[in-house]
C-alpha positions in Angstrom: -28.4 8.7 10.3 -25.1 7.9 10.5 -22.3 9.8 9.4 -18.7 8.3 9.2 -15.5 9.8 10.5 -12.5 8.1 9.5 -10.3 9.8 12.0 -6.8 8.3 12.9 -7.5 5.9 9.7 -6.3 8.5 7.5 -3.0 8.6 9.6 -2.5 5.1 10.4 1.1 3.7 9.3 3.2 0.9 9.7 5.2 2.4 12.5 2.1 2.4 14.6 1.3 -1.1 14.4 2.8 -4.4 16.6 2.6 -7.0 13.9 4.1 -9.7 16.3 0.5 -10.7 17.2 -0.7 -11.2 13.7 1.9 -13.9 13.5 -0.2 -16.1 15.7 -3.9 -14.9 15.0 -6.5 -16.8 13.0 -7.6 -13.7 10.9 -6.3 -10.5 9.8 -9.2 -8.1 9.6 -9.1 -5.1 7.0 -11.2 -2.3 7.4 -12.1 -0.9 3.8 -12.0 2.6 5.1 -8.0 2.5 5.1 -8.1 2.2 1.1 -8.3 6.1 1.3 -5.0 6.3 2.9 -1.5 5.8 1.6 0.5 4.7 4.9 -2.6 2.4 5.9 -2.4 0.9 2.5 1.4 0.2 3.0 0.4 -1.1 6.7 -2.1 -3.7 5.3 0.3 -4.8 2.5 2.9 -5.4 5.3 0.3 -7.2 7.7 -1.0 -9.1 4.9 2.6 -10.3 3.9 2.8 -11.4 7.4 -0.5 -13.4 7.5 0.3 -15.1 4.4 3.7 -16.4 5.7 2.0 -17.6 8.8 -1.2 -19.3 7.4 -3.3 -16.4 8.7 -6.8 -16.0 6.9 -7.6 -12.5 5.6 -11.1 -11.0 5.8 -11.9 -7.3 4.3 -14.9 -5.2 4.6 -15.9 -2.9 1.5 -17.1 -0.5 4.3 -19.4 1.7 2.4 -20.7 2.1 -1.1 -19.0 5.4 -1.3 -15.7 3.5 -0.6 -16.6 1.3 -3.6 -17.5 4.4 -5.6 -14.7 6.7 -4.5 -11.9 4.8 -3.3 -11.9 1.2 -5.8 -8.4 1.4 -6.7 -7.3 1.7 -2.9 -9.9 -1.4 -2.2 -8.5 -3.4 -5.0 -4.7 -2.6 -3.6 -6.1 -4.0 0.1 -7.7 -6.8 -1.6 -4.5 -7.4 -3.5 -4.4 -11.3 -4.7 -7.6 -12.1 -2.9 -9.0 -12.8 0.4 -10.8 -15.6 2.3 -13.8 -13.6 3.5 -15.5 -10.6 2.2 -17.8 -8.5 4.1 -20.4 -6.2 2.2 -23.8 -5.6 1.7 -25.7 -6.1 -1.7 -25.3 -2.6 -2.5 -21.5 -2.6 -2.3 -21.6 -6.1 -4.0 -23.5 -4.7 -6.9 -21.1 -1.6 -7.5 -17.9 -3.4 -6.9 -18.9 -5.7 -9.5 -20.6 -3.4 -11.9 -23.8 -5.2 -12.1 -27.7 -4.7 -11.2 -28.5 -8.4 -10.0 
């Protein structure tokens, strides 16, 4: 049994992130749990802009079926105009695409 605790995720903001190393990174990894926090979504938006400006690939995890069910709008905001790599399991993929197969 696993119980997820979002912890500091709910309080993450742009002011807490050093974006400088992102400029030379190969990947920006965005955790789907950030979709539940307005300040975290703003930080992700800024990180995405920096990543794109520097040719950094973007990966996103849907994180949990509950995120797909209850935080879809936030996930879509994190995904913005697309990602290079999407991490999800079958259940999350089916829920996100509103399909059964």
